[in-house]
GUZA-855506 format. One record per residue (C-alpha): residue in one letter; x, y, z; residue number from 1. Coordinates in Angstrom, 2 decimals, decimal comma, always signed. Example, Ala and Ser with C-alpha at 12.3 -4.5 7.8 and 13.67 -1.06 7.14 Angstrom:
2
@type a&east +12,30&north -4,50&up +7,80&seq 1 .
@type s&east +13,67&north -1,06&up +7,14&seq 2 .
//
This chain:
219
@type m&east +60,90&north +111,79&up +78,87&seq 1 .
@type e&east +58,01&north +112,13&up +81,30&seq 2 .
@type l&east +56,03&north +108,95&up +81,89&seq 3 .
@type t&east +52,35&north +108,67&up +81,03&seq 4 .
@type k&east +49,72&north +107,93&up +83,67&seq 5 .
@type e&east +49,49&north +104,35&up +82,43&seq 6 .
@type q&east +53,25&north +103,89&up +82,73&seq 7 .
@type v&east +53,23&north +105,33&up +86,24&seq 8 .
@type r&east +50,45&north +102,88&up +87,04&seq 9 .
@type q&east +52,67&north +100,02&up +85,88&seq 10 .
@type v&east +55,35&north +101,15&up +88,32&seq 11 .
@type e&east +52,77&north +101,27&up +91,11&seq 12 .
@type v&east +51,69&north +97,72&up +90,26&seq 13 .
@type y&east +55,34&north +96,66&up +90,39&seq 14 .
@type l&east +55,60&north +98,02&up +93,95&seq 15 .
@type q&east +52,36&north +96,27&up +94,91&seq 16 .
@type k&east +53,75&north +92,95&up +93,65&seq 17 .
@type k&east +56,80&north +93,56&up +95,81&seq 18 .
@type n&east +54,39&north +94,00&up +98,72&seq 19 .
@type f&east +56,02&north +97,35&up +99,39&seq 20 .
@type n&east +53,27&north +99,21&up +101,21&seq 21 .
@type y&east +55,10&north +101,29&up +103,80&seq 22 .
@type i&east +53,27&north +104,58&up +103,49&seq 23 .
@type d&east +56,18&north +106,73&up +104,72&seq 24 .
@type l&east +58,45&north +105,40&up +101,96&seq 25 .
@type k&east +56,17&north +104,39&up +99,11&seq 26 .
@type e&east +55,88&north +107,80&up +97,42&seq 27 .
@type e&east +59,60&north +108,48&up +97,77&seq 28 .
@type v&east +60,55&north +105,12&up +96,25&seq 29 .
@type l&east +57,95&north +105,55&up +93,50&seq 30 .
@type d&east +59,42&north +108,95&up +92,58&seq 31 .
@type h&east +62,96&north +107,54&up +92,51&seq 32 .
@type i&east +61,98&north +104,66&up +90,22&seq 33 .
@type i&east +60,06&north +106,96&up +87,89&seq 34 .
@type s&east +63,03&north +109,36&up +87,73&seq 35 .
@type d&east +65,37&north +106,47&up +86,91&seq 36 .
@type i&east +63,10&north +105,30&up +84,09&seq 37 .
@type e&east +62,69&north +108,83&up +82,71&seq 38 .
@type r&east +66,45&north +109,32&up +82,71&seq 39 .
@type i&east +66,90&north +106,14&up +80,63&seq 40 .
@type t&east +64,02&north +106,77&up +78,22&seq 41 .
@type a&east +65,55&north +110,19&up +77,52&seq 42 .
@type k&east +68,32&north +108,24&up +75,75&seq 43 .
@type e&east +65,73&north +106,93&up +73,25&seq 44 .
@type i&east +65,34&north +103,59&up +75,02&seq 45 .
@type s&east +61,79&north +102,21&up +75,17&seq 46 .
@type f&east +59,80&north +102,37&up +78,38&seq 47 .
@type e&east +59,60&north +98,56&up +78,55&seq 48 .
@type n&east +63,36&north +98,11&up +78,36&seq 49 .
@type a&east +64,02&north +101,03&up +80,68&seq 50 .
@type f&east +61,56&north +99,59&up +83,19&seq 51 .
@type k&east +63,32&north +96,21&up +83,11&seq 52 .
@type m&east +66,71&north +97,86&up +83,64&seq 53 .
@type v&east +65,48&north +99,93&up +86,57&seq 54 .
@type a&east +63,60&north +96,98&up +88,12&seq 55 .
@type l&east +66,82&north +94,95&up +87,97&seq 56 .
@type k&east +68,71&north +97,80&up +89,64&seq 57 .
@type w&east +66,12&north +98,10&up +92,43&seq 58 .
@type e&east +65,79&north +94,36&up +93,01&seq 59 .
@type r&east +68,53&north +94,34&up +95,66&seq 60 .
@type h&east +66,71&north +97,04&up +97,64&seq 61 .
@type f&east +63,68&north +94,78&up +98,06&seq 62 .
@type k&east +65,64&north +91,81&up +99,39&seq 63 .
@type e&east +65,18&north +90,80&up +103,02&seq 64 .
@type a&east +67,90&north +91,79&up +105,48&seq 65 .
@type s&east +68,41&north +92,06&up +109,23&seq 66 .
@type s&east +70,42&north +94,27&up +111,56&seq 67 .
@type l&east +72,15&north +93,78&up +114,90&seq 68 .
@type y&east +70,31&north +96,88&up +116,11&seq 69 .
@type f&east +67,01&north +94,99&up +115,99&seq 70 .
@type g&east +68,10&north +91,34&up +116,08&seq 71 .
@type i&east +68,22&north +88,76&up +113,31&seq 72 .
@type q&east +64,63&north +87,69&up +114,05&seq 73 .
@type y&east +63,36&north +91,01&up +112,64&seq 74 .
@type s&east +64,12&north +90,85&up +108,93&seq 75 .
@type q&east +62,85&north +93,50&up +106,54&seq 76 .
@type t&east +63,44&north +94,81&up +103,03&seq 77 .
@type k&east +66,71&north +96,72&up +102,77&seq 78 .
@type i&east +64,93&north +100,00&up +101,97&seq 79 .
@type v&east +62,91&north +99,90&up +105,16&seq 80 .
@type l&east +65,76&north +98,51&up +107,25&seq 81 .
@type e&east +68,24&north +101,20&up +106,22&seq 82 .
@type k&east +65,83&north +103,98&up +107,15&seq 83 .
@type a&east +64,90&north +102,21&up +110,40&seq 84 .
@type v&east +68,53&north +101,80&up +111,47&seq 85 .
@type k&east +69,31&north +105,43&up +110,69&seq 86 .
@type m&east +66,39&north +106,65&up +112,84&seq 87 .
@type f&east +66,81&north +104,14&up +115,65&seq 88 .
@type r&east +70,62&north +104,27&up +116,11&seq 89 .
@type p&east +70,65&north +107,33&up +118,48&seq 90 .
@type f&east +67,92&north +105,78&up +120,66&seq 91 .
@type f&east +69,82&north +102,50&up +120,79&seq 92 .
@type f&east +72,91&north +104,18&up +122,26&seq 93 .
@type v&east +70,78&north +106,25&up +124,65&seq 94 .
@type y&east +69,20&north +103,26&up +126,31&seq 95 .
@type l&east +72,48&north +101,33&up +126,38&seq 96 .
@type s&east +73,84&north +104,31&up +128,30&seq 97 .
@type a&east +70,70&north +104,37&up +130,45&seq 98 .
@type y&east +71,55&north +100,86&up +131,63&seq 99 .
@type f&east +75,33&north +100,92&up +131,90&seq 100 .
@type l&east +75,81&north +104,38&up +133,45&seq 101 .
@type p&east +73,79&north +103,61&up +136,62&seq 102 .
@type v&east +75,56&north +100,25&up +136,89&seq 103 .
@type l&east +78,99&north +101,91&up +136,66&seq 104 .
@type i&east +78,09&north +104,79&up +138,98&seq 105 .
@type f&east +76,37&north +102,83&up +141,76&seq 106 .
@type n&east +78,93&north +100,00&up +141,68&seq 107 .
@type n&east +81,87&north +102,38&up +141,98&seq 108 .
@type f&east +80,29&north +105,06&up +144,18&seq 109 .
@type p&east +77,90&north +103,26&up +146,54&seq 110 .
@type i&east +75,66&north +105,48&up +148,65&seq 111 .
@type v&east +74,11&north +104,18&up +151,87&seq 112 .
@type f&east +70,50&north +105,33&up +152,36&seq 113 .
@type s&east +68,49&north +105,41&up +155,56&seq 114 .
@type e&east +65,63&north +102,94&up +156,00&seq 115 .
@type k&east +63,06&north +105,72&up +155,64&seq 116 .
@type t&east +64,65&north +106,96&up +152,40&seq 117 .
@type i&east +64,83&north +103,38&up +151,09&seq 118 .
@type d&east +61,11&north +102,91&up +151,66&seq 119 .
@type f&east +60,32&north +106,18&up +149,88&seq 120 .
@type l&east +62,60&north +105,46&up +146,91&seq 121 .
@type n&east +61,29&north +101,91&up +146,56&seq 122 .
@type l&east +57,75&north +103,26&up +146,43&seq 123 .
@type l&east +58,76&north +105,97&up +143,95&seq 124 .
@type f&east +60,69&north +103,61&up +141,64&seq 125 .
@type n&east +57,98&north +100,94&up +141,73&seq 126 .
@type s&east +55,29&north +103,53&up +140,98&seq 127 .
@type i&east +57,26&north +104,88&up +138,02&seq 128 .
@type a&east +57,97&north +101,35&up +136,75&seq 129 .
@type s&east +54,30&north +100,35&up +137,11&seq 130 .
@type l&east +52,99&north +103,40&up +135,26&seq 131 .
@type s&east +55,60&north +102,92&up +132,53&seq 132 .
@type l&east +54,65&north +99,24&up +132,23&seq 133 .
@type i&east +50,97&north +100,08&up +131,80&seq 134 .
@type y&east +51,80&north +102,65&up +129,13&seq 135 .
@type f&east +54,18&north +100,21&up +127,44&seq 136 .
@type i&east +51,41&north +97,60&up +127,22&seq 137 .
@type f&east +49,09&north +100,26&up +125,78&seq 138 .
@type m&east +51,67&north +101,07&up +123,08&seq 139 .
@type i&east +52,08&north +97,38&up +122,24&seq 140 .
@type v&east +48,32&north +97,05&up +121,77&seq 141 .
@type r&east +48,21&north +100,17&up +119,58&seq 142 .
@type g&east +51,09&north +98,92&up +117,48&seq 143 .
@type v&east +49,70&north +95,40&up +117,06&seq 144 .
@type t&east +46,19&north +96,58&up +116,16&seq 145 .
@type s&east +47,35&north +99,15&up +113,61&seq 146 .
@type k&east +46,82&north +97,81&up +110,08&seq 147 .
@type v&east +48,97&north +100,45&up +108,38&seq 148 .
@type k&east +52,65&north +99,75&up +107,75&seq 149 .
@type t&east +55,29&north +102,39&up +108,41&seq 150 .
@type t&east +58,98&north +102,25&up +109,23&seq 151 .
@type y&east +58,07&north +103,67&up +112,66&seq 152 .
@type r&east +55,72&north +100,76&up +113,35&seq 153 .
@type f&east +58,43&north +98,30&up +112,34&seq 154 .
@type i&east +60,84&north +99,88&up +114,86&seq 155 .
@type l&east +58,13&north +99,84&up +117,52&seq 156 .
@type k&east +57,53&north +96,11&up +116,94&seq 157 .
@type t&east +61,22&north +95,32&up +117,46&seq 158 .
@type q&east +61,13&north +96,86&up +120,95&seq 159 .
@type y&east +58,27&north +94,88&up +122,49&seq 160 .
@type l&east +60,55&north +92,37&up +124,26&seq 161 .
@type a&east +62,26&north +95,25&up +126,07&seq 162 .
@type i&east +59,22&north +95,31&up +128,38&seq 163 .
@type i&east +61,28&north +92,91&up +130,49&seq 164 .
@type f&east +63,40&north +95,89&up +131,61&seq 165 .
@type l&east +60,37&north +97,19&up +133,50&seq 166 .
@type i&east +59,15&north +93,83&up +134,78&seq 167 .
@type i&east +62,44&north +92,70&up +136,37&seq 168 .
@type p&east +62,76&north +95,67&up +138,80&seq 169 .
@type l&east +59,12&north +95,21&up +139,85&seq 170 .
@type l&east +59,60&north +91,50&up +140,49&seq 171 .
@type s&east +62,74&north +92,16&up +142,54&seq 172 .
@type g&east +60,67&north +93,76&up +145,30&seq 173 .
@type s&east +63,40&north +96,19&up +146,32&seq 174 .
@type h&east +65,91&north +98,35&up +144,48&seq 175 .
@type f&east +68,35&north +98,16&up +147,40&seq 176 .
@type n&east +70,70&north +95,52&up +148,77&seq 177 .
@type d&east +71,12&north +94,47&up +152,40&seq 178 .
@type q&east +73,75&north +97,18&up +152,97&seq 179 .
@type g&east +71,30&north +99,97&up +152,03&seq 180 .
@type n&east +72,90&north +100,65&up +148,65&seq 181 .
@type l&east +71,01&north +100,93&up +145,41&seq 182 .
@type n&east +71,14&north +97,66&up +143,50&seq 183 .
@type a&east +73,05&north +98,76&up +140,41&seq 184 .
@type v&east +71,69&north +96,01&up +138,16&seq 185 .
@type f&east +68,01&north +96,55&up +138,98&seq 186 .
@type t&east +68,44&north +100,33&up +138,82&seq 187 .
@type g&east +70,07&north +99,92&up +135,42&seq 188 .
@type f&east +67,12&north +97,82&up +134,25&seq 189 .
@type l&east +64,70&north +100,50&up +135,44&seq 190 .
@type f&east +66,50&north +103,32&up +133,63&seq 191 .
@type a&east +66,78&north +101,20&up +130,49&seq 192 .
@type g&east +63,06&north +100,43&up +130,75&seq 193 .
@type l&east +62,20&north +104,11&up +131,03&seq 194 .
@type s&east +64,44&north +104,89&up +128,07&seq 195 .
@type v&east +62,87&north +102,24&up +125,84&seq 196 .
@type t&east +59,40&north +103,39&up +126,94&seq 197 .
@type y&east +60,21&north +106,86&up +125,64&seq 198 .
@type t&east +61,65&north +105,33&up +122,46&seq 199 .
@type c&east +58,41&north +103,45&up +121,82&seq 200 .
@type h&east +56,38&north +106,57&up +122,62&seq 201 .
@type y&east +58,37&north +108,55&up +120,06&seq 202 .
@type f&east +57,98&north +106,03&up +117,24&seq 203 .
@type l&east +54,30&north +105,37&up +117,98&seq 204 .
@type r&east +53,68&north +109,11&up +117,77&seq 205 .
@type k&east +55,58&north +109,31&up +114,47&seq 206 .
@type h&east +53,58&north +106,35&up +113,15&seq 207 .
@type n&east +50,27&north +107,96&up +114,11&seq 208 .
@type e&east +51,28&north +111,29&up +112,57&seq 209 .
@type t&east +52,23&north +109,55&up +109,31&seq 210 .
@type v&east +48,93&north +107,65&up +109,20&seq 211 .
@type r&east +46,93&north +110,83&up +109,81&seq 212 .
@type l&east +48,85&north +112,72&up +107,10&seq 213 .
@type s&east +48,32&north +109,87&up +104,64&seq 214 .
@type q&east +44,58&north +109,78&up +105,32&seq 215 .
@type k&east +44,38&north +113,57&up +105,00&seq 216 .
@type n&east +46,10&north +113,48&up +101,60&seq 217 .
@type k&east +43,60&north +110,89&up +100,37&seq 218 .
@type v&east +40,64&north +113,14&up +101,16&seq 219 .
//
């Protein structure tokens, strides 16, 4: 049996009390809860009892949880966390590869560069790292100042500490060792930093798109 506007409003209030205000998930979760209630009321069970049954079923989805993908310090409701992990998992493995592949390659296949080439590559790598660092800081500011909650913003927040991947190569002064080989560790940090910069760029863009779409739908 289809719910009345007042009954739908009660479900919305329930979500508000749960402090569930992630705009990319709120409508989807609302629709699921309403569908669950309608399926039960179709069996001639009252709305009140059906609502209690569904709320009990959904209670576990609103419990706090954490994931190794983000670290135990970033806890979130299971609904948000499950979507976040699903979206973030490919990026996680990409920037793990971005670090470990250069380390494996340059440790096992060292290439000796001339002094002139070393100077050029140091300048190039430091310029790329500096520009990426500036953009990374910009994304952190945009993420922190945004008042709207989305799963994309949650993922973005969990990546802020990865800025260290860009800072370490810059502080090292040179990406080469005394033998003229690329320093595998610092090069790995740089590639990982570039990878996580792209990851943050992607999720900030998705967050902004979701916010704009939400505002457009309200007009």
